Each structure stands twice: as C-alpha cells, then as structure tokens.
KOLDOBA-766024 format. One record per residue: z, y, x negated of N, C-alpha, C, CB in turn; residue in one letter; residue number from 1. Coordinates in steps of 0.001 Angstrom, whole numbers, padded with zeros to 6 digits, always signed. Each point is the difference from the previous one (the first is absolute). Glycine has a CB too. Layout:
N
SITE; Z; Y; X; Z; Y; X; Z; Y; X; Z; Y; X; A; NUM
...
END
This chain:
207
SITE; -006596; -000767; -000868; -001339; +000048; -000589; -000829; +001113; +000635; +000118; -002468; -000468; X; 1
SITE; +000009; +002607; +001770; -000745; +001055; +000693; +000435; +001373; -000513; -000224; -001469; +002048; X; 2
SITE; +001536; +001685; -002141; +000494; +001298; -000473; -000457; +000280; -001420; +001982; -000230; +001493; X; 3
SITE; -001934; -000794; -002340; -000436; +000166; -001391; -001473; +000377; -000072; +001724; -001662; -000726; X; 4
SITE; -002541; +000969; +001489; -001444; +000263; -000037; -000357; +001354; +000601; -000391; -002449; +000137; X; 5
SITE; +001299; +003025; +000631; -000267; +001299; +000612; +000773; +001131; -000675; -000427; -001174; +002147; X; 6
SITE; +000840; +000962; -003403; +000490; +001098; -000824; +001473; +000296; +000058; -002171; +000892; +000301; X; 7
SITE; +002992; -001785; +000222; +001441; +000248; +000047; +000582; +000072; -001408; +000128; -001168; +002220; X; 8
SITE; +000812; +002074; -002424; +000761; +000065; -001252; +001347; -000700; +000131; -001137; +002156; -000552; X; 9
SITE; +001677; -002166; +001785; +001302; -000602; +000268; -000105; -000824; +001281; +001222; +001916; -001158; X; 10
SITE; -000661; -003112; +001140; +000057; -000849; +001198; +001464; -000295; +000298; -002282; -001039; -000492; X; 11
SITE; +002710; +001338; +001719; +001363; -000284; +000435; +000007; -001257; +000865; +000589; +002462; -000089; X; 12
SITE; +000297; -003400; -000251; +000142; -001236; +000760; +001401; -000058; +000607; -001667; -001182; -001507; X; 13
SITE; +001810; +001732; +002694; +001284; -000082; +000710; +000020; -001296; +000796; +000199; +002537; +000146; X; 14
SITE; -000082; -003617; -000858; +000016; -001336; +000588; +000693; -000937; -000976; -002141; +000439; +001307; X; 15
SITE; +002581; -001576; -000781; +000680; -000974; -000848; -000214; -001403; +000552; +001723; +001722; -000656; X; 16
SITE; -001664; -002701; -000235; +000049; -001395; +000389; +001447; -000475; -000072; -002367; -000391; -000831; X; 17
SITE; +002652; -000735; +001455; +001336; -000577; -000092; +000340; -000275; -001463; -000243; -001024; +002300; X; 18
SITE; +001538; +001033; -002625; +000419; -000134; -001386; -000360; -001345; -000615; +001832; +001556; +000518; X; 19
SITE; -002056; -002567; +000324; -000323; -001311; -000554; -001494; -000208; -000221; +002017; -000865; +001127; X; 20
SITE; -002836; +001884; -000819; -001440; -000100; -000250; -000259; +000070; -001505; -000517; +001060; +002251; X; 21
SITE; -000334; -001961; -002737; -000324; -000065; -001430; -001466; +000396; -000203; +001738; -001831; -000369; X; 22
SITE; -002119; +002201; -000866; -001362; +000480; -000246; -001104; -000933; +000478; +000928; +001173; -001926; X; 23
SITE; -000714; -002481; +001827; -001051; -000940; +000384; -000310; +000046; +001494; +000709; -001451; -001885; X; 24
SITE; +000182; +002051; +002674; -000216; +000090; +001440; -000766; +001258; +000404; +002092; -001294; +000312; X; 25
SITE; -002213; +002258; -001217; -000681; +001260; +000329; -001017; +000367; -001092; +002053; +000779; +001268; X; 26
SITE; -002925; -001704; -001651; -000926; +000289; -001108; -000951; +001145; +000293; +000151; -002373; -000623; X; 27
SITE; -000600; +002511; +001876; -000947; +001066; +000329; +000651; +001380; -000149; -001184; -001563; +001581; X; 28
SITE; +002448; +001676; -001146; +000712; +001266; -000125; +000159; +000392; -001458; +001208; -000479; +002131; X; 29
SITE; -000762; -000448; -002955; +000237; +000300; -001409; -001302; +000249; -000748; +002067; -001384; +000090; X; 30
SITE; -003143; +000713; +000301; -001302; +000264; -000614; -000471; +001407; +000337; -000568; -002441; +000128; X; 31
SITE; +000816; +002894; +001098; -000381; +001355; +000400; +000821; +001042; -000758; -000639; -000858; +002276; X; 32
SITE; +001922; +000555; -002509; +000856; +000894; -000781; -000539; +000138; -001419; +001994; -000659; +001391; X; 33
SITE; -002340; -000459; -002007; -000549; +000041; -001364; -001339; +000728; -000035; +001174; -002151; -000520; X; 34
SITE; -001987; +001943; +001543; -001293; +000676; +000106; +000191; +001519; -000006; -000933; -001964; +001290; X; 35
SITE; +001874; +002438; -000477; +000247; +001447; +000072; +000561; +000531; -001311; +000405; -000208; +002458; X; 36
SITE; +000536; -000526; -003036; +000631; +000450; -001238; -001013; +000109; -001131; +002138; -001059; +000733; X; 37
SITE; -003036; +000093; -000838; -001020; +000028; -001060; -000916; +001207; +000132; +000084; -002486; -000103; X; 38
SITE; -000217; +002983; +001296; -000873; +001150; +000244; +000762; +001319; +000045; -001514; -001510; +001252; X; 39
SITE; +002742; +001496; -001749; +000749; +001232; -000202; +000749; +000516; +001207; -001656; +000520; -001661; X; 40
SITE; +001916; -001380; +002637; +000719; +000426; +001204; +001475; -000356; -000140; -002078; -000302; +001416; X; 41
SITE; +002951; +001260; -001127; +001438; -000234; +000000; +000409; -000623; +001333; +000369; +001944; -001588; X; 42
SITE; +000413; -003018; +001541; +000425; -000686; +001214; +001517; +000068; +000109; -002005; -001540; -000102; X; 43
SITE; +002474; +001961; +001273; +001432; +000148; +000283; +000322; -000871; +001206; +000069; +002378; -000942; X; 44
SITE; +001062; -003089; +000903; +000333; -000888; +001120; +001490; -000008; +000278; -001968; -001410; -000560; X; 45
SITE; +002313; +001069; +001791; +001382; -000114; +000447; +000649; -001231; -000611; -000576; +001172; +002144; X; 46
SITE; +001792; -001007; -002662; +000719; -001114; -000618; +000450; -001033; +001022; +000751; +001548; -001785; X; 47
SITE; -000649; -001144; +003052; +000377; -000930; +001057; +001383; +000267; +000558; -001450; -001669; -001066; X; 48
SITE; +001655; +001219; +002290; +001236; +000286; +000741; +000778; -001276; +000300; -001097; +002008; +001006; X; 49
SITE; +001130; -002921; -001967; +000603; -001304; +000244; +001439; -000127; -000436; -002223; -000904; -000238; X; 50
SITE; +002888; +002032; -000087; +001369; -000047; -000505; +000071; -000962; -001193; +000918; +000525; +002316; X; 51
SITE; -002000; -000582; -003102; -000131; -001041; -001011; +000225; +000469; -001417; -001556; -001073; +001508; X; 52
SITE; +001735; +000092; -002378; +000235; +000275; -001418; -001277; -000053; -000818; +002277; -000929; +000258; X; 53
SITE; -003423; +000955; +000418; -001268; +000088; -000714; -000992; +000762; +000858; +000447; -002171; -001214; X; 54
SITE; -001471; +002682; +000558; -001038; +000798; +000646; -001015; -000924; +000652; +000324; +001865; -001669; X; 55
SITE; -000823; -001470; +002834; -000997; -000794; +000713; -001406; +000315; -000522; +001489; -000048; +002042; X; 56
SITE; -002401; -000883; -001852; -001419; +000266; -000250; -000576; +000801; +001161; -000217; -002127; -001358; X; 57
SITE; -000772; +002983; +001108; -000745; +000209; -001242; +000664; +000935; -001014; -001999; -000401; +001343; X; 58
SITE; +003144; +001002; -000985; +000639; +000928; -000931; +000405; -000671; -001304; +000808; +001297; +001948; X; 59
SITE; -000544; -002609; -001905; +000441; -000710; -001200; -001116; -000210; -001007; +001702; -001119; +001386; X; 60
SITE; -002934; +001315; -001007; -001121; -000180; -000922; +000094; +000993; -001154; -001437; -000828; +001893; X; 61
SITE; +000996; +000399; -003072; +000136; +000823; -001207; -000709; +001343; +000113; +000169; -002091; -001307; X; 62
SITE; -001275; +002130; +002034; -000827; +001216; +000056; +000477; +000996; +001061; -001924; -001372; -000786; X; 63
SITE; +003042; +001095; +001441; +000446; +000794; +001141; +001325; +000693; -000305; -001187; -001577; +001551; X; 64
SITE; +001336; +002832; -001096; +001294; +000680; -000068; +000824; -000448; +001203; -000993; +002016; -001227; X; 65
SITE; +002109; -002698; +000970; +000877; -000494; +001061; +001053; +001049; +000328; -000381; -002381; -000741; X; 66
SITE; +000468; +002752; +002011; +000866; +001105; +000422; +001088; -000491; +000951; -001918; +001598; -000276; X; 67
SITE; +003162; -001391; -000107; +001139; -000262; +000869; +000389; +001253; +000749; +000796; -001779; -001551; X; 68
SITE; +000198; +001645; +002435; +000380; +001107; +000884; +001399; +000514; -000304; -001479; -000952; +001759; X; 69
SITE; +001637; +002272; -001596; +001314; +000632; -000072; +000305; +000674; +001325; -000240; +000348; -002486; X; 70
SITE; +001522; -000076; +002678; +000455; +000709; +001190; +000005; +001500; -000259; +001396; -001981; +000678; X; 71
SITE; -000986; +002719; +000340; +000113; +001454; -000173; +001023; +000347; -001084; -000628; +000323; +002416; X; 72
SITE; +001611; -001203; -002637; +001022; +000235; -001024; -000515; -000270; -001410; +001728; -000598; +001681; X; 73
SITE; -002915; +000033; -001799; -000515; -000365; -001314; +000519; -001336; -000483; -000172; +002394; -000513; X; 74
SITE; +000633; -003225; +001442; +000474; -001345; -000319; -001059; -001018; +000390; +002396; +000715; +000330; X; 75
SITE; -002297; -001900; -000906; -000893; -001070; +000418; +000221; -000279; +001484; +000010; -001005; -002332; X; 76
SITE; -001102; +000881; +003079; +000104; -000390; +001400; +000401; -001472; +000077; -001742; +001723; +000675; X; 77
SITE; +002579; -002060; +000312; +000555; -001352; +000021; -001057; -001089; +000154; +002052; +000973; +000960; X; 78
SITE; -003193; -000667; -000340; -001040; -000997; +000234; -000970; -000146; -001166; +000205; +000496; +002404; X; 79
SITE; -000211; +000464; -003325; -001050; +000084; -001022; +000097; -001136; -001011; -000019; +002475; +000288; X; 80
SITE; -001092; -003185; -000487; -000039; -001034; -001032; +000194; +000625; -001374; -001524; -001404; +001427; X; 81
SITE; +002009; +000616; -002334; +000257; +000482; -001359; -000394; -001096; -000984; +001896; +001502; +000798; X; 82
SITE; -001750; -001202; -002086; -000325; -001001; -001003; -000682; +000603; -001201; -000186; -001668; +001793; X; 83
SITE; -000099; +000831; -002770; -000579; +000475; -001258; -001420; +000521; +000166; +001430; -001628; -001187; X; 84
SITE; -002100; +001308; +002298; -001358; +000482; +000240; -000036; +001343; +000724; -000731; -002363; +000075; X; 85
SITE; +001890; +002893; +000292; +000050; +001295; +000684; -000301; +001107; -001003; +001689; -000878; +001675; X; 86
SITE; -002589; +001794; -001304; -000383; +001082; -000912; +000676; +001326; +000331; -002173; -001143; -000305; X; 87
SITE; +002172; +001518; +001573; +000507; +001306; +000416; +000663; -000120; +001373; -001808; +001171; -001339; X; 88
SITE; +002545; -000131; +001713; +000493; +000123; +001365; -000426; +001340; +000567; +001962; -001493; -000513; X; 89
SITE; -001956; +001567; +001839; -000369; +001220; +000714; +000699; -000035; +001357; -002265; +000165; -001196; X; 90
SITE; +002354; +000984; +001890; +000714; +000025; +001277; -000606; -000945; +001034; +000621; +002352; -000482; X; 91
SITE; +000233; -003204; +001029; -000418; -000925; +001046; +000932; -000004; +001192; -001033; -001377; -001746; X; 92
SITE; +002231; +001946; +001569; +000948; +000096; +001104; +000886; -001207; +000139; -001611; +001420; +001129; X; 93
SITE; +002471; -001370; -000103; +000894; -001104; +000278; +001384; +000179; -000568; -001962; -001423; +000050; X; 94
SITE; +002696; +000328; -000112; +001399; -000015; -000416; +000100; -000279; -001493; +000694; -000773; +002291; X; 95
SITE; +000291; +001398; -002946; +000228; -000238; -001420; +000366; -001453; -000260; +000732; +002371; -000263; X; 96
SITE; -001319; -002945; -000788; +000421; -001321; -000457; +001353; +000123; -000674; -002398; -000745; -000292; X; 97
SITE; +003197; -000303; +000370; +001298; +000009; -000671; -000201; +000016; -001512; +001048; -001242; +001935; X; 98
SITE; -000349; +002122; -002654; -000150; +000017; -001462; +000564; -001268; -000607; +000133; +002496; -000001; X; 99
SITE; -000679; -002890; -001138; +000523; -001142; -000718; +001298; +000386; -000693; -002326; -000912; -000321; X; 100
SITE; +003094; -000079; -000087; +001315; +000256; -000577; -000076; +000874; -001253; +000757; -002187; +000920; X; 101
SITE; -001860; +002076; -001644; -000138; +000749; -001250; -000466; +001437; +000209; -000498; -002146; -001120; X; 102
SITE; +000173; +002499; +002350; -000552; +001323; +000271; +001051; +000920; +000606; -002255; -001028; +000327; X; 103
SITE; +002144; +002303; -000650; +000880; +001007; +000567; -000849; +001019; +000734; +001714; -000341; -001830; X; 104
SITE; -002170; -000034; +003012; -000853; +000872; +000790; +000853; +000617; +001112; -002079; -001401; -000525; X; 105
SITE; +002800; +002423; +000178; +000960; +000578; +000930; -000666; +000619; +001228; +001493; +000423; -001934; X; 106
SITE; -002770; -000098; +001813; -000693; +000648; +001108; -000597; -001005; +000978; -000493; +001906; -001509; X; 107
SITE; +000614; -003197; +001246; -000532; -001017; +000910; +001066; -000403; +001019; -001553; -000838; -001810; X; 108
SITE; +001129; +000669; +003055; +000930; -000314; +001080; -000594; -001113; +000860; +000901; +002376; +000001; X; 109
SITE; -000751; -003636; -000431; -000644; -001119; +000700; +000381; -000138; +001463; -000056; -001128; -002158; X; 110
SITE; +001245; +001621; +002535; +000475; -000185; +001368; -000381; +001143; +000934; +001870; -001304; -000937; X; 111
SITE; -002519; +002339; +000409; -000372; +001143; +000842; -001160; -000361; +000922; +000785; +001574; -001793; X; 112
SITE; -000909; -000897; +002935; -001139; -000260; +000901; -001329; +000322; -000687; +001465; +000510; +001985; X; 113
SITE; -002520; -001098; -001456; -001341; +000233; -000534; -000376; +001473; +000081; -000651; -002317; +000672; X; 114
SITE; +000024; +002801; -001730; -000473; +001387; -000061; -001490; -000055; -000330; +002295; +000911; -000745; X; 115
SITE; -003137; -000634; +001736; -001443; -000167; -000174; -000584; +001015; -000968; -000117; -000905; +002302; X; 116
SITE; -000950; +000513; -002961; -000866; +000939; -000713; -001265; +000098; +000839; +000958; -000568; -002341; X; 117
SITE; -001198; +001722; +002933; -001115; +000126; +000933; -001313; +000177; -000744; +001542; +000995; +001693; X; 118
SITE; -002593; -001487; -001075; -001331; +000103; -000585; -000997; +000327; +001093; +000603; -001632; -001823; X; 119
SITE; -001601; +002374; +001446; -001082; +000249; +000949; -000926; -001203; -000004; +000147; +002509; -000348; X; 120
SITE; -000406; -003053; +001507; -000804; -001217; +000082; -000696; -000069; +001352; +001571; -001183; -001574; X; 121
SITE; -002341; +000146; +001762; -000692; -000180; +001281; +001008; -000290; +001110; -002047; -000856; -001205; X; 122
SITE; +001745; +001364; +002402; +000822; -000300; +001167; -000886; -000610; +001070; +001605; +001887; -000538; X; 123
SITE; -001102; -002944; +001145; -000775; -000642; +001051; -001176; -000769; -000555; +000693; +001792; +001545; X; 124
SITE; -001722; -001962; -000721; -001133; -000812; -000397; -001162; +000772; -000571; +000698; -001542; +001714; X; 125
SITE; -000561; +002851; -001895; -001117; +000816; -000465; +000248; +000523; -001400; -000492; +000637; +002352; X; 126
SITE; -000530; -000698; -003215; +000114; +000563; -001345; -000137; +001517; +000021; -000920; -002124; -000941; X; 127
SITE; +000696; +002699; +002131; -000104; +001453; +000125; +001328; +000663; +000336; -002342; -000313; +000717; X; 128
SITE; +003369; -000482; -000444; +001285; +000541; +000429; +001040; -000231; -001091; -000586; -000415; +002425; X; 129
SITE; +001125; +001521; -002964; +001016; -000079; -001039; +001324; +000511; +000551; -001747; +000296; -001802; X; 130
SITE; +002826; -000695; +001149; +001304; +000493; +000391; +001056; -000448; -000981; -000707; -000015; +002377; X; 131
SITE; +001960; +000192; -002009; +001136; -000361; -000841; +000909; -000955; +000761; -000128; +002217; -001210; X; 132
SITE; -000332; -003426; +001484; +000842; -000943; +000734; +001177; -000464; -000848; -001999; -000740; +001305; X; 133
SITE; +003118; +000462; -000669; +001160; -000517; -000707; -000078; -001508; -000137; +001360; +001906; +000851; X; 134
SITE; -000465; -002456; -001639; +000112; -001440; -000095; -000846; -000661; -001055; +000517; +000085; +002324; X; 135
SITE; -001286; +000674; -003069; -000812; -000600; -001054; +000821; -000091; -001287; -002119; +000913; +001055; X; 136
SITE; +002124; -002088; -001652; +000616; -000166; -001311; -000643; -001199; -000673; +002190; +001021; +000785; X; 137
SITE; -002196; -000995; -002119; -000547; -001146; -000705; -000650; +000378; -001317; -000342; -001080; +002183; X; 138
SITE; +000066; +000067; -002980; -000720; +000242; -001247; -001448; +000382; +000272; +001507; -001618; -001172; X; 139
SITE; -002012; +001294; +002374; -001342; +000462; +000377; -000038; +001505; +000155; -000415; -002169; +001141; X; 140
SITE; +001552; +002784; -000821; +000095; +001449; +000089; +000239; +000617; -001381; +000882; -000215; +002346; X; 141
SITE; -000263; -000562; -003252; +000271; +000501; -001343; -001254; +000036; -000872; +002313; -000890; +000208; X; 142
SITE; -003134; -000157; -000120; -001171; -000106; -000877; -000938; +001206; +000080; +000169; -002452; +000260; X; 143
SITE; -000466; +003008; +000939; -000925; +001132; +000048; +000483; +001247; -000736; -000750; -000895; +002152; X; 144
SITE; +002081; +001040; -002347; +000474; +001114; -000817; -000574; -000107; -001408; +002118; +000134; +001362; X; 145
SITE; -002094; -001342; -001905; -000511; -000220; -001357; -001519; +000173; -000025; +001910; -001585; -000487; X; 146
SITE; -002591; +001067; +001499; -001461; +000148; +000056; -000403; +001458; +000068; -000167; -002208; +001133; X; 147
SITE; +000894; +002983; -000330; -000304; +001422; +000123; +000216; +000756; -001295; +000622; -000143; +002379; X; 148
SITE; +000465; -000174; -003075; +000281; +000661; -001279; -001044; -000397; -001037; +002464; +000039; +000534; X; 149
SITE; -002858; -001298; -000526; -001066; -000428; -000916; -001278; +000782; +000256; +001011; -002289; -000109; X; 150
SITE; -001352; +002478; +001386; -001204; +000767; +000332; +000109; +001441; -000487; -000356; -001465; +001998; X; 151
SITE; +001543; +002065; -001849; +000207; +001376; -000474; -000160; +000085; -001520; +001559; +000424; +001935; X; 152
SITE; -000963; -001374; -002639; -000087; +000003; -001460; -001450; -000150; -000453; +002313; -000978; -000140; X; 153
SITE; -003038; +000073; +000772; -001412; -000185; -000360; -000809; +001257; +000303; +000214; -002461; +000450; X; 154
SITE; +000040; +003064; +000721; -000778; +001172; +000422; +000210; +001196; -000903; +000145; -000820; +002316; X; 155
SITE; +001061; +000965; -002902; +000252; +001152; -000871; -000748; -000089; -001318; +002226; +000219; +001047; X; 156
SITE; -002613; -001438; -001444; -000667; -000178; -001279; +000929; +000045; -001188; -001966; +000983; +001024; X; 157
SITE; +003273; -000976; -000795; +000936; +000138; -001117; -000001; -001222; -000912; +001401; +001462; +001437; X; 158
SITE; -001883; -002597; -000938; -000086; -001204; -000815; -001426; -000270; -000467; +001949; -000921; +001242; X; 159
SITE; -002799; +001939; -001126; -001394; -000158; -000378; -000880; -000169; +001221; +000714; -001017; -002151; X; 160
SITE; -002023; +001059; +001966; -000912; -000042; +001146; -000031; -001340; +000723; -001345; +001677; -001174; X; 161
SITE; +001557; -002767; +000471; -000048; -001330; +000616; +001107; -000874; -000574; -002492; +000210; +000351; X; 162
SITE; +003742; +000094; -000019; +001107; -000778; -000572; -000015; -001444; +000494; +001357; +002096; -000148; X; 163
SITE; -000998; -003005; -000721; +000056; -001407; +000378; +001198; -000245; +000912; -001119; -000655; -002163; X; 164
SITE; +001106; -000433; +002928; +001168; -000321; +000824; +001289; -000091; -000810; -001518; -001213; +001536; X; 165
SITE; +001456; +000643; -002737; +001201; -000112; -000825; +000514; +001365; -000435; -000795; -002224; -000787; X; 166
SITE; -000120; +003154; +000485; +000408; +001345; -000394; +000745; +000697; +001130; -001962; +000130; -001548; X; 167
SITE; +001440; -000237; +002756; +000651; +000632; +001157; +001341; -000677; +000277; -002254; +000601; +000981; X; 168
SITE; +002260; -001921; -001002; +001252; -000744; +000230; +001076; +000417; -000999; -001325; -001939; +000898; X; 169
SITE; +000968; +001951; -002174; +000985; +000327; -001033; +000538; +001409; +000154; -001147; -001573; -001532; X; 170
SITE; +000283; +002503; +001934; +000447; +001382; +000175; +000974; +000123; +001176; -002183; +000803; -000960; X; 171
SITE; +001864; -001429; +002062; +000877; +000080; +001174; +001340; -000677; -000284; -002016; +000027; +001513; X; 172
SITE; +001991; -001142; -002238; +001244; -000674; -000350; +000825; +000821; -000984; -001119; -002192; +000398; X; 173
SITE; +000460; +002825; -001350; +000715; +000791; -000999; +000663; +001224; +000607; -001607; -000797; -001707; X; 174
SITE; +001038; +001311; +002804; +000537; +001218; +000614; +000861; -000289; +001230; -001997; +001215; -000846; X; 175
SITE; +002241; -002486; +001139; +000869; -000354; +001126; +001450; +000348; -000328; -001580; -001855; +000671; X; 176
SITE; +002375; +002076; +000379; +001420; +000331; -000166; +000816; -001286; -000066; -000314; +002194; +001229; X; 177
SITE; +001001; -002392; -002335; +000752; -001228; -000216; +001121; -000128; +001026; -000550; +000089; -002449; X; 178
SITE; +000685; -001277; +003030; +001063; -000296; +000949; +000670; -001303; -000409; -001219; +001216; +001860; X; 179
SITE; +002453; -001407; -001406; +000696; -001248; -000284; +000331; -000142; -001470; -001161; -001031; +001919; X; 180
SITE; +001078; -000190; -002423; +000263; -000267; -001411; -000975; +000788; -000868; +000867; -002301; +000567; X; 181
SITE; -000409; +002977; -001627; -000908; +000795; -000837; -001186; -000808; -000500; +001938; +001383; -000682; X; 182
SITE; -003122; -000775; +000750; -001218; -000677; -000403; -000532; -000879; +001118; +000774; +000051; -002367; X; 183
SITE; -001704; -000919; +002014; -000586; -000891; +001003; +001054; -000945; +000543; -002227; +000147; -001138; X; 184
SITE; +002215; -000363; +002452; +000871; -001014; +000598; -000696; -000617; +001201; +002061; +001228; -000787; X; 185
SITE; -001524; -002349; +001245; -000684; -000786; +001025; +000141; +000583; +001396; +000382; -001986; -001400; X; 186
SITE; +000492; +002976; +001600; +000174; +000598; +001324; -000880; +001229; +000202; +002333; -000853; +000009; X; 187
SITE; -002608; +001584; -001101; -000748; +001243; +000098; -001234; +000046; -000901; +002132; +001099; +000571; X; 188
SITE; -002383; -002139; -001335; -001116; +000027; -000924; +000195; +001109; -001024; -001515; -000922; +001778; X; 189
SITE; +000477; +001737; -001947; +000088; +001138; -000920; +000606; +001228; +000660; -001980; -000886; -001199; X; 190
SITE; +002335; +000790; +002481; +000680; +001098; +000663; -000725; +000513; +001226; +000917; +000599; -002180; X; 191
SITE; -000394; +000492; +002708; -000529; +000637; +001202; -001174; +000899; -000368; +002273; -000089; +001091; X; 192
SITE; -003417; -000168; -000523; -001199; +000773; -000322; +000258; +001480; +000275; -001479; -001986; +000545; X; 193
SITE; +000958; +002857; -001410; +000283; +001439; +000082; -001311; +000772; -000142; +002337; -000333; -000961; X; 194
SITE; -002826; +000868; +002073; -001292; +000688; -000008; +000020; +001233; -000897; -000410; -000832; +002314; X; 195
SITE; +001484; +001624; -002227; +000061; +001237; -000781; -000046; -000290; -001497; +001316; +001077; +001840; X; 196
SITE; -000547; -002050; -002274; +000006; -000337; -001423; -001323; -000617; -000429; +002470; -000340; +000116; X; 197
SITE; -003072; -000457; +000737; -001284; -000610; -000352; -001077; +001060; -000210; +000639; -002043; +001301; X; 198
SITE; -000573; +003121; -000527; -000988; +001072; -000125; +000359; +000986; -001105; -000495; -000248; +002424; X; 199
SITE; +001792; +000383; -002732; +000444; +001003; -000967; +000032; -000517; -001437; +001334; +001012; +001817; X; 200
SITE; -000956; -002254; -002005; +000261; -000527; -001347; -001300; -000300; -000740; +002158; -000971; +000820; X; 201
SITE; -002116; +001073; -002144; -001155; -000427; -000800; -000291; -001474; +000238; +000538; +001733; -001740; X; 202
SITE; -001757; -002162; +001456; -000358; -001397; +000255; +000957; -001015; -000606; -002322; +000753; +000087; X; 203
SITE; +002778; -001689; +000739; +000840; -001124; -000401; +001193; +000473; -000825; -002013; -001493; +000031; X; 204
SITE; +002685; +002544; +000449; +001149; +000544; -000707; +001127; +000281; +000986; -001513; +001001; -001751; X; 205
SITE; +002665; -001667; +001598; +001134; +000349; +000866; +000414; +001439; -000228; +000779; -002379; -000024; X; 206
SITE; -000377; +003061; +001081; +000478; +001386; -000170; +000950; +000360; +001127; -002137; +000641; -001167; X; 207
END
C-alpha cells in the first residue's frame, strides 16, 4: 500500500508463505495486492522454493505474476515450485530438476554440481555495501528479473503511456522463450522471460 501510494509502477515480492497457507490466513496481504492492482501497479512474486507441485502465496494470487526459477542451463531449478498458477521463469540458479518422462531436455543435468547465477546485492549489515556474494539461489532471485523487465517495458512507452498490469503481463508472457513442453506448462509457465524480445517485439506479439 505504501509503494502504491508513493507512485510505484512495479512491486516485487521476493517472499513466500508455506505451501499449506490458504487465503483466509493472509487476508491483509491479499487485500493489499488487490489495492495495488486496482490502482494500476504490476505485482511480481516468487513462486516459492518448496520443491512443490503448486505455487506459494502471494504469487498464487490472481493479480500477481508468479515466477519460478531456472538454472544456468535454462532448466527448471530443482527447488522451484511449479503448477498451473506459474506464469514465467527467470534465472534463479541451483541444480537442474530431473526432466519428466515425457520431456527430452538433453541439456539438463540433474546430477551435476551446483552452478550459481551471481547477482549484485547487499553485503553484510549495511545497505551501502554491494557485492557479488556466492551461494544465492531461489525464486526470490528469479522474480526481480521479471520486475526489472516490466519496468523497462513501461519506461519505453511501447505499450502506451500508462499500460495496465494485464497489458504488461501479457506482453512479457508473449515474448518469453518457450521451454519444456511446447506452449504453457506447469514447470516453466509461459517460458523464460526475455528482456531483448520484450523490448524489441511489437506489443503482445511473439517474435
């Protein structure tokens, strides 16, 4: 609510509740999500790291883009939650998840050692100190990729001066790189978010 009232266009929620949490247990969170969405703010959240077959809240809420994680190989990360509520994936690091029997992902290697995706982030106890610490992985690291691309798309004006959250969501999903089973699937959603295609392609048009 604070971010919405102070002019945010995109809100990133790198947080998750346990998979057994239901909407009636987090009414204030979901009310704040609806409040932001009604006022034209795009909300992006981490799908969760529960090795689960469903997306965690708040990412599971209808008004939120749920983001799962991929490895450096472009495979689903083994910890990343999945399910019909998953919208997109983005780099989160870690070990490749084992492919399902119906998939032919020859580039995935579930038994290989962890290969980090490094990110610039805070180090230590000060918000003034940045660096590239190792060991970070998760859907909390994946979600900001989508938030950043959404901000770039909005800033360019390619979707109009004040695009709705649904317009931005649909464009980013349409320009994502398909992974896994062709089309939407529960492991990758609409695919791996692609900044270059999101900025290059006409509005809501795969290319």
